[in-house]
PQR file of N, CA, C, O and H, with PARSE charges and radii, in Angstrom:
ATOM      1  N   MET A   1    -170.741   9.580-248.394 -0.4000 1.5000
ATOM      2  CA  MET A   1    -170.596   9.390-250.050 -0.0000 2.0000
ATOM      3  C   MET A   1    -169.134   9.741-250.399  0.5500 1.7000
ATOM      4  O   MET A   1    -168.483   9.192-251.288 -0.5500 1.4000
ATOM      5  N   GLU A   2    -168.802  10.501-249.771 -0.4000 1.5000
ATOM      6  CA  GLU A   2    -167.232  10.778-249.972 -0.0000 2.0000
ATOM      7  C   GLU A   2    -166.460   9.989-249.858  0.5500 1.7000
ATOM      8  O   GLU A   2    -165.631   9.811-250.751 -0.5500 1.4000
ATOM      9  H   GLU A   2    -169.332  10.947-249.049  0.4000 1.0000
ATOM     10  N   GLY A   3    -166.472   9.144-248.565 -0.4000 1.5000
ATOM     11  CA  GLY A   3    -165.656   8.072-248.155 -0.0000 2.0000
ATOM     12  C   GLY A   3    -165.589   6.928-248.941  0.5500 1.7000
ATOM     13  O   GLY A   3    -164.581   6.222-248.897 -0.5500 1.4000
ATOM     14  H   GLY A   3    -167.146   9.288-247.840  0.4000 1.0000
ATOM     15  N   ARG A   4    -166.766   6.586-249.832 -0.4000 1.5000
ATOM     16  CA  ARG A   4    -167.065   5.585-250.478 -0.0000 2.0000
ATOM     17  C   ARG A   4    -166.277   5.892-251.806  0.5500 1.7000
ATOM     18  O   ARG A   4    -165.575   5.003-252.288 -0.5500 1.4000
ATOM     19  H   ARG A   4    -167.584   7.159-249.869  0.4000 1.0000
ATOM     20  N   VAL A   5    -166.368   7.071-252.386 -0.4000 1.5000
ATOM     21  CA  VAL A   5    -165.576   7.447-253.542 -0.0000 2.0000
ATOM     22  C   VAL A   5    -164.015   7.245-253.234  0.5500 1.7000
ATOM     23  O   VAL A   5    -163.209   6.646-253.946 -0.5500 1.4000
ATOM     24  H   VAL A   5    -166.938   7.793-251.994  0.4000 1.0000
ATOM     25  N   LYS A   6    -163.795   7.829-252.114 -0.4000 1.5000
ATOM     26  CA  LYS A   6    -162.211   7.728-251.849 -0.0000 2.0000
ATOM     27  C   LYS A   6    -161.726   6.378-251.912  0.5500 1.7000
ATOM     28  O   LYS A   6    -160.712   6.100-252.552 -0.5500 1.4000
ATOM     29  H   LYS A   6    -164.450   8.315-251.536  0.4000 1.0000
ATOM     30  N   ALA A   7    -162.415   5.504-251.265 -0.4000 1.5000
ATOM     31  CA  ALA A   7    -162.345   4.028-251.269 -0.0000 2.0000
ATOM     32  C   ALA A   7    -162.265   3.525-252.419  0.5500 1.7000
ATOM     33  O   ALA A   7    -161.287   2.829-252.689 -0.5500 1.4000
ATOM     34  H   ALA A   7    -163.238   5.731-250.744  0.4000 1.0000
ATOM     35  N   ALA A   8    -163.233   3.747-253.329 -0.4000 1.5000
ATOM     36  CA  ALA A   8    -163.189   3.084-254.790 -0.0000 2.0000
ATOM     37  C   ALA A   8    -161.805   3.687-255.573  0.5500 1.7000
ATOM     38  O   ALA A   8    -161.087   2.886-256.172 -0.5500 1.4000
ATOM     39  H   ALA A   8    -164.028   4.313-253.109  0.4000 1.0000
ATOM     40  N   VAL A   9    -161.484   5.033-255.545 -0.4000 1.5000
ATOM     41  CA  VAL A   9    -160.426   5.424-256.226 -0.0000 2.0000
ATOM     42  C   VAL A   9    -159.250   5.042-255.621  0.5500 1.7000
ATOM     43  O   VAL A   9    -158.292   4.727-256.327 -0.5500 1.4000
ATOM     44  H   VAL A   9    -162.068   5.683-255.058  0.4000 1.0000
ATOM     45  N   ASP A  10    -159.175   5.023-254.361 -0.4000 1.5000
ATOM     46  CA  ASP A  10    -157.679   4.167-253.644 -0.0000 2.0000
ATOM     47  C   ASP A  10    -157.639   2.859-253.912  0.5500 1.7000
ATOM     48  O   ASP A  10    -156.521   2.351-253.819 -0.5500 1.4000
ATOM     49  H   ASP A  10    -159.954   5.279-253.788  0.4000 1.0000
ATOM     50  N   GLY A  11    -158.752   1.984-254.295 -0.4000 1.5000
ATOM     51  CA  GLY A  11    -158.690   0.586-254.747 -0.0000 2.0000
ATOM     52  C   GLY A  11    -158.376   0.310-256.084  0.5500 1.7000
ATOM     53  O   GLY A  11    -158.271  -0.850-256.482 -0.5500 1.4000
ATOM     54  H   GLY A  11    -159.659   2.396-254.371  0.4000 1.0000
ATOM     55  N   MET A  12    -158.213   1.320-256.836 -0.4000 1.5000
ATOM     56  CA  MET A  12    -158.153   1.436-258.305 -0.0000 2.0000
ATOM     57  C   MET A  12    -156.632   1.048-258.498  0.5500 1.7000
ATOM     58  O   MET A  12    -155.758   1.285-257.664 -0.5500 1.4000
ATOM     59  H   MET A  12    -158.299   2.262-256.513  0.4000 1.0000
ATOM     60  N   ASP A  13    -156.412   0.337-259.873 -0.4000 1.5000
ATOM     61  CA  ASP A  13    -155.118   0.401-260.479 -0.0000 2.0000
ATOM     62  C   ASP A  13    -154.873   1.954-261.015  0.5500 1.7000
ATOM     63  O   ASP A  13    -155.595   2.358-261.927 -0.5500 1.4000
ATOM     64  H   ASP A  13    -157.122   0.145-260.550  0.4000 1.0000
ATOM     65  N   MET A  14    -154.023   2.684-260.544 -0.4000 1.5000
ATOM     66  CA  MET A  14    -153.254   3.745-261.011 -0.0000 2.0000
ATOM     67  C   MET A  14    -153.405   4.106-262.582  0.5500 1.7000
ATOM     68  O   MET A  14    -154.026   5.118-262.908 -0.5500 1.4000
ATOM     69  H   MET A  14    -153.436   2.355-259.804  0.4000 1.0000
ATOM     70  N   ALA A  15    -152.818   3.247-263.550 -0.4000 1.5000
ATOM     71  CA  ALA A  15    -153.045   3.154-264.759 -0.0000 2.0000
ATOM     72  C   ALA A  15    -154.520   3.256-265.387  0.5500 1.7000
ATOM     73  O   ALA A  15    -154.874   4.075-266.235 -0.5500 1.4000
ATOM     74  H   ALA A  15    -152.313   2.426-263.285  0.4000 1.0000
ATOM     75  N   GLU A  16    -155.267   2.303-264.826 -0.4000 1.5000
ATOM     76  CA  GLU A  16    -156.967   2.156-265.105 -0.0000 2.0000
ATOM     77  C   GLU A  16    -157.446   3.579-264.570  0.5500 1.7000
ATOM     78  O   GLU A  16    -158.143   4.198-265.374 -0.5500 1.4000
ATOM     79  H   GLU A  16    -154.979   1.638-264.137  0.4000 1.0000
ATOM     80  N   PHE A  17    -157.263   4.029-263.692 -0.4000 1.5000
ATOM     81  CA  PHE A  17    -157.628   5.357-263.468 -0.0000 2.0000
ATOM     82  C   PHE A  17    -157.347   6.484-264.267  0.5500 1.7000
ATOM     83  O   PHE A  17    -158.226   7.335-264.407 -0.5500 1.4000
ATOM     84  H   PHE A  17    -156.697   3.526-263.039  0.4000 1.0000
ATOM     85  N   HIS A  18    -156.343   6.602-264.766 -0.4000 1.5000
ATOM     86  CA  HIS A  18    -155.417   7.434-265.498 -0.0000 2.0000
ATOM     87  C   HIS A  18    -156.341   7.377-266.997  0.5500 1.7000
ATOM     88  O   HIS A  18    -156.703   8.327-267.691 -0.5500 1.4000
ATOM     89  H   HIS A  18    -155.629   5.911-264.653  0.4000 1.0000
ATOM     90  N   GLY A  19    -156.571   5.873-267.209 -0.4000 1.5000
ATOM     91  CA  GLY A  19    -157.270   5.565-268.466 -0.0000 2.0000
ATOM     92  C   GLY A  19    -158.524   6.346-268.521  0.5500 1.7000
ATOM     93  O   GLY A  19    -158.784   7.026-269.514 -0.5500 1.4000
ATOM     94  H   GLY A  19    -156.276   5.101-266.646  0.4000 1.0000
ATOM     95  N   MET A  20    -159.318   6.278-267.493 -0.4000 1.5000
ATOM     96  CA  MET A  20    -160.638   6.323-267.559 -0.0000 2.0000
ATOM     97  C   MET A  20    -160.647   7.901-267.609  0.5500 1.7000
ATOM     98  O   MET A  20    -161.331   8.366-268.521 -0.5500 1.4000
ATOM     99  H   MET A  20    -159.107   5.725-266.687  0.4000 1.0000
ATOM    100  N   LEU A  21    -160.045   8.747-266.838 -0.4000 1.5000
ATOM    101  CA  LEU A  21    -159.992  10.022-266.808 -0.0000 2.0000
ATOM    102  C   LEU A  21    -159.628  10.496-268.257  0.5500 1.7000
ATOM    103  O   LEU A  21    -160.308  11.450-268.633 -0.5500 1.4000
ATOM    104  H   LEU A  21    -159.490   8.369-266.098  0.4000 1.0000
ATOM    105  N   ASN A  22    -158.734  10.048-269.117 -0.4000 1.5000
ATOM    106  CA  ASN A  22    -158.058  10.409-270.272 -0.0000 2.0000
ATOM    107  C   ASN A  22    -159.346  10.095-271.220  0.5500 1.7000
ATOM    108  O   ASN A  22    -159.669  10.929-272.067 -0.5500 1.4000
ATOM    109  H   ASN A  22    -158.182   9.273-268.812  0.4000 1.0000
ATOM    110  N   GLN A  23    -159.952   9.091-271.094 -0.4000 1.5000
ATOM    111  CA  GLN A  23    -161.122   8.848-271.800 -0.0000 2.0000
ATOM    112  C   GLN A  23    -162.366   9.992-271.759  0.5500 1.7000
ATOM    113  O   GLN A  23    -162.770  10.533-272.789 -0.5500 1.4000
ATOM    114  H   GLN A  23    -159.689   8.414-270.406  0.4000 1.0000
ATOM    115  N   VAL A  24    -162.857  10.251-270.552 -0.4000 1.5000
ATOM    116  CA  VAL A  24    -163.630  11.261-270.262 -0.0000 2.0000
ATOM    117  C   VAL A  24    -163.308  12.754-270.562  0.5500 1.7000
ATOM    118  O   VAL A  24    -164.174  13.564-270.891 -0.5500 1.4000
ATOM    119  H   VAL A  24    -162.529   9.811-269.716  0.4000 1.0000
ATOM    120  N   MET A  25    -161.921  13.062-270.412 -0.4000 1.5000
ATOM    121  CA  MET A  25    -161.405  14.275-271.047 -0.0000 2.0000
ATOM    122  C   MET A  25    -161.459  14.513-272.459  0.5500 1.7000
ATOM    123  O   MET A  25    -161.717  15.571-273.032 -0.5500 1.4000
ATOM    124  H   MET A  25    -161.217  12.403-270.144  0.4000 1.0000
ATOM    125  N   ALA A  26    -161.176  13.369-272.955 -0.4000 1.5000
ATOM    126  CA  ALA A  26    -161.296  13.396-274.822 -0.0000 2.0000
ATOM    127  C   ALA A  26    -162.527  13.583-274.809  0.5500 1.7000
ATOM    128  O   ALA A  26    -162.742  14.695-275.291 -0.5500 1.4000
ATOM    129  H   ALA A  26    -160.966  12.510-272.489  0.4000 1.0000
ATOM    130  N   GLU A  27    -163.629  12.989-274.457 -0.4000 1.5000
ATOM    131  CA  GLU A  27    -164.860  13.169-275.272 -0.0000 2.0000
ATOM    132  C   GLU A  27    -165.052  14.695-274.839  0.5500 1.7000
ATOM    133  O   GLU A  27    -165.295  15.447-275.782 -0.5500 1.4000
ATOM    134  H   GLU A  27    -163.454  12.086-274.066  0.4000 1.0000
ATOM    135  N   HIS A  28    -164.994  15.197-273.755 -0.4000 1.5000
ATOM    136  CA  HIS A  28    -165.529  16.580-273.370 -0.0000 2.0000
ATOM    137  C   HIS A  28    -164.687  17.448-274.051  0.5500 1.7000
ATOM    138  O   HIS A  28    -165.232  18.230-274.830 -0.5500 1.4000
ATOM    139  H   HIS A  28    -164.796  14.586-272.989  0.4000 1.0000
ATOM    140  N   LEU A  29    -163.519  17.484-273.937 -0.4000 1.5000
ATOM    141  CA  LEU A  29    -162.514  18.479-274.632 -0.0000 2.0000
ATOM    142  C   LEU A  29    -162.645  18.422-276.220  0.5500 1.7000
ATOM    143  O   LEU A  29    -162.368  19.332-277.000 -0.5500 1.4000
ATOM    144  H   LEU A  29    -163.076  16.848-273.304  0.4000 1.0000
ATOM    145  N   GLY A  30    -163.050  17.359-276.475 -0.4000 1.5000
ATOM    146  CA  GLY A  30    -163.325  17.504-277.925 -0.0000 2.0000
ATOM    147  C   GLY A  30    -164.611  18.069-278.448  0.5500 1.7000
ATOM    148  O   GLY A  30    -164.766  18.495-279.592 -0.5500 1.4000
ATOM    149  H   GLY A  30    -163.276  16.619-275.841  0.4000 1.0000
ATOM    150  N   ALA A  31    -165.450  18.035-277.576 -0.4000 1.5000
ATOM    151  CA  ALA A  31    -166.715  18.720-277.869 -0.0000 2.0000
ATOM    152  C   ALA A  31    -166.566  20.426-277.562  0.5500 1.7000
ATOM    153  O   ALA A  31    -167.227  21.149-278.306 -0.5500 1.4000
ATOM    154  H   ALA A  31    -165.324  17.688-276.646  0.4000 1.0000
ATOM    155  N   ILE A  32    -165.946  20.913-276.777 -0.4000 1.5000
ATOM    156  CA  ILE A  32    -165.634  22.130-276.406 -0.0000 2.0000
ATOM    157  C   ILE A  32    -164.597  22.791-277.702  0.5500 1.7000
ATOM    158  O   ILE A  32    -164.639  23.909-278.217 -0.5500 1.4000
ATOM    159  H   ILE A  32    -165.408  20.326-276.172  0.4000 1.0000
ATOM    160  N   GLN A  33    -163.798  21.780-277.945 -0.4000 1.5000
ATOM    161  CA  GLN A  33    -163.109  22.433-279.272 -0.0000 2.0000
ATOM    162  C   GLN A  33    -163.717  22.712-280.479  0.5500 1.7000
ATOM    163  O   GLN A  33    -163.449  23.670-281.204 -0.5500 1.4000
ATOM    164  H   GLN A  33    -163.764  20.872-277.527  0.4000 1.0000
ATOM    165  N   VAL A  34    -164.715  21.676-280.721 -0.4000 1.5000
ATOM    166  CA  VAL A  34    -165.504  21.910-281.798 -0.0000 2.0000
ATOM    167  C   VAL A  34    -166.289  23.020-281.687  0.5500 1.7000
ATOM    168  O   VAL A  34    -166.362  23.801-282.636 -0.5500 1.4000
ATOM    169  H   VAL A  34    -164.933  20.898-280.132  0.4000 1.0000
ATOM    170  N   LEU A  35    -166.924  23.221-280.610 -0.4000 1.5000
ATOM    171  CA  LEU A  35    -167.980  24.095-280.531 -0.0000 2.0000
ATOM    172  C   LEU A  35    -166.976  25.713-280.354  0.5500 1.7000
ATOM    173  O   LEU A  35    -167.526  26.806-280.489 -0.5500 1.4000
ATOM    174  H   LEU A  35    -166.864  22.587-279.839  0.4000 1.0000
ATOM    175  N   GLY A  36    -165.658  25.586-280.077 -0.4000 1.5000
ATOM    176  CA  GLY A  36    -165.049  26.704-280.351 -0.0000 2.0000
ATOM    177  C   GLY A  36    -164.748  27.171-281.433  0.5500 1.7000
ATOM    178  O   GLY A  36    -164.666  28.377-281.664 -0.5500 1.4000
ATOM    179  H   GLY A  36    -165.211  24.698-279.966  0.4000 1.0000
ATOM    180  N   TYR A  37    -164.512  26.119-282.368 -0.4000 1.5000
ATOM    181  CA  TYR A  37    -164.352  26.340-283.959 -0.0000 2.0000
ATOM    182  C   TYR A  37    -165.565  27.041-284.371  0.5500 1.7000
ATOM    183  O   TYR A  37    -165.473  28.134-284.930 -0.5500 1.4000
ATOM    184  H   TYR A  37    -164.578  25.139-282.180  0.4000 1.0000
ATOM    185  N   LEU A  38    -166.688  26.498-284.140 -0.4000 1.5000
ATOM    186  CA  LEU A  38    -167.794  26.971-284.480 -0.0000 2.0000
ATOM    187  C   LEU A  38    -168.062  28.211-284.384  0.5500 1.7000
ATOM    188  O   LEU A  38    -168.344  28.865-285.388 -0.5500 1.4000
ATOM    189  H   LEU A  38    -166.763  25.610-283.686  0.4000 1.0000
ATOM    190  N   LEU A  39    -168.015  28.804-283.035 -0.4000 1.5000
ATOM    191  CA  LEU A  39    -168.467  30.062-282.600 -0.0000 2.0000
ATOM    192  C   LEU A  39    -167.323  31.085-283.147  0.5500 1.7000
ATOM    193  O   LEU A  39    -167.610  32.271-283.310 -0.5500 1.4000
ATOM    194  H   LEU A  39    -167.786  28.273-282.219  0.4000 1.0000
ATOM    195  N   GLY A  40    -165.873  30.535-283.457 -0.4000 1.5000
ATOM    196  CA  GLY A  40    -164.901  31.583-283.886 -0.0000 2.0000
ATOM    197  C   GLY A  40    -165.251  31.847-285.597  0.5500 1.7000
ATOM    198  O   GLY A  40    -165.011  32.956-286.073 -0.5500 1.4000
ATOM    199  H   GLY A  40    -165.640  29.572-283.325  0.4000 1.0000
ATOM    200  N   ALA A  41    -165.717  30.958-286.292 -0.4000 1.5000
ATOM    201  CA  ALA A  41    -165.996  30.906-287.653 -0.0000 2.0000
ATOM    202  C   ALA A  41    -167.242  31.735-287.565  0.5500 1.7000
ATOM    203  O   ALA A  41    -167.371  32.422-288.578 -0.5500 1.4000
ATOM    204  H   ALA A  41    -165.911  30.057-285.905  0.4000 1.0000
ATOM    205  N   LEU A  42    -167.980  31.861-286.890 -0.4000 1.5000
ATOM    206  CA  LEU A  42    -169.484  32.456-286.751 -0.0000 2.0000
ATOM    207  C   LEU A  42    -169.118  34.124-286.367  0.5500 1.7000
ATOM    208  O   LEU A  42    -169.676  35.082-286.901 -0.5500 1.4000
ATOM    209  H   LEU A  42    -167.875  31.304-286.067  0.4000 1.0000
ATOM    210  N   ALA A  43    -168.249  34.194-285.512 -0.4000 1.5000
ATOM    211  CA  ALA A  43    -167.644  35.767-285.219 -0.0000 2.0000
ATOM    212  C   ALA A  43    -166.987  36.071-286.263  0.5500 1.7000
ATOM    213  O   ALA A  43    -167.220  37.255-286.506 -0.5500 1.4000
ATOM    214  H   ALA A  43    -167.796  33.416-285.078  0.4000 1.0000
ATOM    215  N   GLY A  44    -166.060  35.490-287.258 -0.4000 1.5000
ATOM    216  CA  GLY A  44    -165.376  35.859-288.375 -0.0000 2.0000
ATOM    217  C   GLY A  44    -166.420  36.170-289.420  0.5500 1.7000
ATOM    218  O   GLY A  44    -166.132  37.164-290.087 -0.5500 1.4000
ATOM    219  H   GLY A  44    -165.871  34.528-287.061  0.4000 1.0000
ATOM    220  N   LEU A  45    -167.410  35.657-289.698 -0.4000 1.5000
ATOM    221  CA  LEU A  45    -168.255  35.806-290.737 -0.0000 2.0000
ATOM    222  C   LEU A  45    -169.211  37.136-290.364  0.5500 1.7000
ATOM    223  O   LEU A  45    -169.566  37.924-291.240 -0.5500 1.4000
ATOM    224  H   LEU A  45    -167.643  34.849-289.156  0.4000 1.0000
ATOM    225  N   ILE A  46    -169.493  37.249-289.285 -0.4000 1.5000
ATOM    226  CA  ILE A  46    -170.084  38.444-288.659 -0.0000 2.0000
ATOM    227  C   ILE A  46    -169.152  39.830-288.754  0.5500 1.7000
ATOM    228  O   ILE A  46    -169.623  40.944-288.982 -0.5500 1.4000
ATOM    229  H   ILE A  46    -169.204  36.608-288.574  0.4000 1.0000
ATOM    230  N   LEU A  47    -167.893  39.575-288.557 -0.4000 1.5000
ATOM    231  CA  LEU A  47    -166.858  40.729-288.557 -0.0000 2.0000
ATOM    232  C   LEU A  47    -166.563  41.102-290.240  0.5500 1.7000
ATOM    233  O   LEU A  47    -166.328  42.244-290.637 -0.5500 1.4000
ATOM    234  H   LEU A  47    -167.509  38.670-288.372  0.4000 1.0000
ATOM    235  N   VAL A  48    -166.622  40.051-291.000 -0.4000 1.5000
ATOM    236  CA  VAL A  48    -166.539  40.220-292.239 -0.0000 2.0000
ATOM    237  C   VAL A  48    -167.341  40.895-292.849  0.5500 1.7000
ATOM    238  O   VAL A  48    -166.886  41.778-293.576 -0.5500 1.4000
ATOM    239  H   VAL A  48    -166.813  39.123-290.678  0.4000 1.0000
ATOM    240  N   PHE A  49    -169.103  40.667-292.740 -0.4000 1.5000
ATOM    241  CA  PHE A  49    -169.822  41.450-293.372 -0.0000 2.0000
ATOM    242  C   PHE A  49    -170.410  42.350-292.565  0.5500 1.7000
ATOM    243  O   PHE A  49    -171.585  42.617-292.815 -0.5500 1.4000
ATOM    244  H   PHE A  49    -169.472  39.950-292.149  0.4000 1.0000
ATOM    245  N   ILE A  50    -169.863  42.909-291.616 -0.4000 1.5000
ATOM    246  CA  ILE A  50    -170.083  44.139-290.635 -0.0000 2.0000
ATOM    247  C   ILE A  50    -169.349  45.339-291.085  0.5500 1.7000
ATOM    248  O   ILE A  50    -169.413  46.382-290.435 -0.5500 1.4000
ATOM    249  H   ILE A  50    -168.908  42.692-291.413  0.4000 1.0000
TER
END
């Protein structure tokens, strides 16, 4: 399995590989950022009312 993944990545154009990684990271990091905003707002509201 590891050999097939390595061969597939080695066979890709480097710009294509970076574009694919950036797309995946943007999706996941965006979700993490929104979740962080929501948790921060919730914590702030709790601290204001306690």
